[in-house]
Structures are given as C-alpha cells and as structure tokens.
C-alpha positions in Angstrom: -44.9 -34.7 -20.1 -43.0 -35.5 -17.0 -39.7 -35.7 -19.0 -40.4 -32.3 -20.5 -41.0 -30.9 -17.0 -37.7 -32.5 -15.8 -35.9 -31.0 -18.7 -37.3 -27.5 -18.1 -36.5 -27.9 -14.4 -33.0 -28.9 -15.1 -32.5 -26.0 -17.5 -33.8 -23.6 -14.8 -31.4 -25.1 -12.2 -28.4 -24.6 -14.6 -29.5 -21.0 -15.3 -29.7 -20.3 -11.5 -26.2 -21.8 -11.1 -24.8 -19.6 -13.8 -26.3 -16.5 -12.3 -24.9 -17.4 -8.8 -21.5 -18.0 -10.3 -21.6 -14.7 -12.1 -22.6 -12.9 -8.9 -19.8 -14.6 -7.1 -17.3 -13.5 -9.7 -18.7 -9.9 -9.4 -18.1 -9.9 -5.7 -14.7 -11.2 -6.2 -13.9 -8.3 -8.6 -15.1 -5.8 -6.0 -12.8 -7.3 -3.4 -9.8 -7.5 -5.7 -6.5 -6.5 -4.3 -6.5 -2.6 -4.3 -2.8 -2.4 -5.1 -3.3 -4.6 -8.2 -6.2 -2.4 -9.3 -4.1 0.8 -8.9 -1.3 -0.8 -11.0 -3.8 -1.8 -13.7 -5.3 1.7 -13.8 -1.8 3.2 -13.8 -3.0 5.8 -11.3 -3.1 6.4 -7.5 -6.1 8.5 -6.5 -5.3 10.5 -3.3 -7.9 12.7 -1.5 -6.8 15.9 0.2 -8.1 19.2 1.4 -5.6 21.8 0.0 -6.1 24.5 2.6 -3.7 23.3 5.3 -0.2 24.7 4.9 2.4 23.5 5.0 0.9 20.0 4.5 -1.2 20.8 1.4 -2.0 24.2 -0.1 -2.2 26.0 -3.5 0.4 28.2 -5.1 0.6 29.8 -8.5 3.2 28.2 -10.8 5.3 30.0 -13.3 2.4 30.0 -15.8 0.0 31.6 -13.2 -1.9 28.3 -12.8 -2.9 27.0 -9.4 -0.9 24.0 -8.2 -1.2 21.9 -5.1 2.0 21.5 -3.1 3.1 20.7 0.5 4.8 18.0 2.5 1.8 15.7 2.3 1.8 16.0 -1.5 5.5 15.1 -1.6 4.7 12.0 0.4 1.8 11.2 -2.0 4.2 11.5 -5.0 6.7 9.2 -3.3 4.0 6.6 -2.8 2.9 6.8 -6.4 6.5 6.5 -7.5 7.0 3.4 -5.4 4.0 1.8 -6.9 5.0 2.9 -10.4 1.9 4.9 -11.3 0.8 8.5 -11.9 -0.6 10.5 -9.0 -4.1 11.9 -9.3 -5.3 14.3 -6.6 -9.0 14.6 -5.7 -9.7 17.8 -3.8 -12.6 18.4 -1.4 -13.0 20.0 2.0 -11.7 17.9 4.9 -15.1 16.4 5.6 -15.2 15.3 2.0 -11.8 13.6 2.3 -13.1 11.5 5.2 -16.2 10.6 3.3 -14.2 9.6 0.2 -11.9 7.4 2.2 -14.8 5.8 4.0 -16.6 5.0 0.7 -13.4 3.9 -1.1 -13.9 6.7 -3.7 -10.1 7.4 -3.3 -7.3 5.0 -2.7 -5.8 7.1 0.1 -6.4 10.2 2.1 -3.4 12.3 2.9 -4.6 15.5 4.5 -3.0 16.0 7.9 -4.9 13.0 9.4 -4.4 12.0 13.0 -5.7 8.7 14.5 -8.8 8.6 16.6 -10.9 5.7 17.8 -13.9 7.1 16.1 -12.1 7.4 12.7 -10.6 3.9 13.1 -14.1 2.5 13.0 -14.5 3.5 9.3 -10.9 3.7 8.0 -7.4 2.3 8.5 -4.3 4.2 9.4 -0.7 4.0 8.3 2.3 4.4 10.6 2.8 7.9 11.8 5.1 10.1 9.6 5.1 13.6 11.2 4.8 14.7 14.8 2.7 17.8 15.3 4.2 18.2 18.8 7.6 18.8 17.1 6.1 21.5 14.9 3.4 23.2 17.0 0.4 22.3 19.1 -3.4 22.1 19.1 -4.4 25.6 20.1 -6.6 28.6 19.7 -6.5 31.7 17.5 -8.3 34.9 18.5 -8.4 38.6 17.7 -5.9 40.3 19.9 -8.6 42.3 21.8 -10.4 39.1 22.6 -7.3 37.2 23.6 -6.4 39.8 26.1 -9.4 38.9 28.2 -8.3 35.3 29.0 -5.5 33.9 31.1 -6.4 30.2 31.0 -8.5 27.5 29.3 -10.7 27.5 32.4 -11.5 31.2 31.6 -12.4 30.2 28.1 -14.6 27.3 29.2 -16.4 29.6 31.6 -17.1 32.2 29.0 -19.0 29.7 26.7 -17.6 31.3 23.6 -18.6 30.8 20.0 -15.7 28.8 18.5 -14.9 27.8 15.0 -13.2 24.6 13.7 -12.7 22.8 10.4 -15.6 20.4 9.8 -14.7 16.8 10.6 -11.4 17.7 12.1 -9.7 16.9 15.4 -10.1 20.6 16.1 -13.9 20.3 15.9 -13.8 17.6 18.6 -11.6 19.8 20.8 -13.9 22.8 20.3 -16.8 20.7 21.6 -14.9 20.3 24.8 -14.5 24.0 25.4 -18.0 25.3 24.8 -21.6 24.2 24.1 -21.9 22.1 21.0 -24.4 24.7 19.6 -21.7 27.3 19.9 -19.3 25.4 17.6 -19.3 26.7 14.0 -18.0 24.4 11.3 -16.1 25.6 8.3 -15.1 23.7 5.2 -11.6 25.2 5.1 -9.2 26.8 7.6 -8.9 30.1 5.7 -12.7 30.6 5.6 -12.8 30.0 9.3 -10.0 32.5 10.0 -11.7 35.0 7.8 -14.9 34.6 9.9 -12.8 35.1 13.0 -11.1 38.2 11.6 -14.6 39.7 10.8 -15.8 39.0 14.4 -18.3 36.3 13.4 -16.8 33.9 16.0 -14.8 34.5 19.1 -12.0 32.0 18.5 -10.8 29.3 16.0 -9.4 26.0 17.1 -6.3 25.2 15.0 -3.2 23.1 14.6 -0.8 26.0 15.1 1.8 24.7 12.6 -0.8 25.2 9.8 -2.3 28.3 11.2 0.9 30.2 11.8 1.6 31.0 8.1 -1.9 32.6 8.0 -0.9 35.3 10.5 0.6 37.3 7.6 -2.8 37.4 5.9 -4.7 38.1 9.2 -2.3 40.4 11.2 -5.1 41.2 13.8 -5.2 37.5 14.8 -2.9 35.9 17.4 -2.2 32.3 18.5 -2.8 32.0 22.3 0.4 30.9 24.1 1.1 27.2 24.4 1.9 27.2 28.1 -1.7 28.2 29.0 -3.7 27.1 26.0 -2.4 23.8 24.8 -5.5 21.7 24.0 -3.6 18.4 23.6 -0.9 18.3 26.3 -0.9 14.5 26.3 -0.2 14.5 22.5 -3.1 12.2 21.7 -3.6 13.9 18.4 0.0 14.8 17.5 1.0 12.2 14.8 0.0 12.5 11.2 -0.9 9.3 9.3 -2.2 8.3 5.9 -5.9 7.2 5.9 -6.9 4.1 3.9 -10.3 2.5 3.3 -11.3 -0.5 5.3 -11.0 -4.0 3.9 -8.5 -6.8 3.5 -8.1 -5.9 -0.1 -6.1 -2.8 1.1 -3.5 -4.8 3.0 -0.8 -4.8 0.3 -1.4 -1.0 -0.3 -1.0 -0.3 3.4 2.2 -2.3 3.4 3.6 -0.1 0.5 2.5 3.1 2.2 4.2 2.0 5.5 7.4 1.1 3.5 7.5 4.5 1.9 7.0 6.3 5.2 9.6 4.3 7.0 12.2 4.8 4.3 11.6 8.5 4.0 11.7 9.0 7.8 15.0 7.2 8.0 16.6 9.1 5.1 15.4 12.5 6.3 13.1 13.2 3.5 10.0 13.7 5.7 11.8 16.5 7.6 13.2 18.0 4.4 9.8 18.0 2.6 8.2 19.7 5.6 11.0 22.4 5.8 10.6 23.1 2.1 6.9 23.3 2.4 7.1 25.7 5.3 9.3 28.0 3.3 7.1 27.7 0.2 4.0 28.6 2.3 5.7 31.7 3.6 6.6 32.8 0.1 3.1 32.1 -1.1 1.6 34.4 1.7 4.1 37.1 0.8 
C-alpha cells in the first residue's frame, strides 16, 4: 500500500512540475520581444487620435473615402517600412490612445505626444522628433468678443473662466492651472471642443496653436490669443513630440528601431518635409 501511495505521490509531483513549466512558458510568451512579435504578425499596430491637424487628421481620397493623413502618419509609415511590415492604425480619442499604449493594446502611440513625468510612469518615450516651439505654442482660443476682455494670463486666472481641453492632453493639465478644476470641460476631440467654444458653451479652449490654427477657417469667429501675453508654456516643457511605447523590457528593440527612424528622418529633412506637406494638406481639407 505504501508503494502505491508513493507512486501516486510521485505522479502528482510530476504533474505539478509539468503545470509549472507550462506556466513558465506562458509567461515567457507574454514577455517575448515585441519587435519579433510584430515581424511575425507582419503588422505594426499604431494608435492615434485623428483630430489633430497637421499631425493626424482625415481627408477624403479620390474615391470619396475617409483617409487618415498627417506628419505623424508619415512617421508611422516610415517605422513600419523599416521593420518590413504593414501599418495598421487604431483610432480612438486621445484618452483612448493613452489607455491603449498603457495596456499594450497597440505597439506604439503616435498622436502628438509630449513627455511628462506622469505619463512616463506608465509608458516609454522615444527621442523627440518635432518641436512645437518652432511651429506654434501652447495657447488659448476664444470668441473674439470674449478675447477683447483680457490683456494677460493674470486677467484670465482672476476671471475663473470655464475652459475646455482635449481629455488626457497636456492642454488639460494647463487648463487646470488657469481655473478651478471643476470649470475644466474635457472633450474627446479638438474639433468638438472648438464647436462648443463657438456655441458659447465654454469661455476658452486650451490648444496647441499649430493644430488649432487650421481650424480658424471652420470657426471664423474664434481667435488665438497672442503669444506675447498668453503663452502657457514659455519654458518649453511641453514642446517636443515623441512616440509613446508600452512599458517593459520586451519593447527595447522596438524603441531602438523607432529612435533610428526618427534620427535618420530628422537628419535627411523628411520630418520637416512631412510636416510642411501636412500643413498644406490640412489647409486644402478645410477649404
């Protein structure tokens, strides 16, 4: 009887060992090199919020179908080409892009991201590829009749206005510094926020002016307050765009490729060229 018990016990121990090994292999699969997985799938999945011209926005192609274009999309295409795979774009609002990068639901987030300490707790960032300070600034849009009432940021802070910003964005953080948090209204996309501003639902919208400027043709009653008195980021803490990448050592080789593509295309002038082309395309799209 004792021998039978020993045999049963031995069998159970072997079974437990097999299960543990299988679990170990499963964990190894989850942490497999992200670049290798992308190459196996033949697809790079990039998250973006296509409401931010000239970085990412929709146009109608020759067949009347909506197509996502922009300087960020050109960069995404260059990264996919470097890896040798197809580009797949996952579209959400900006808050959704952050969530997808954080969860690893996308391989990269390319959506006008700038580095912050808070974001760096949940995602990695590539080298910078575009300077907002060379294109515009972090500013405020208002209806003309409202803008005429203010001469400085101090005036705006004192007025405790209702301000809008894109959810999850740098602009939302900046809005929190200008008024009570309860007075900050979040919008999924920039155009929805500007429509609310145009209708008088909010007093101002915090924007990256390089992306908001093309919208002035759609909303002619809105104005961007002048940089000399209303620059919300004079120290340029939020001026450099980067690619967002999920956390984890398995993304190290993917980050290396992304940085390589950024460096090469900054040096050969493509980043500037893509942006200039996207600015012109966004203007044509508005017209």
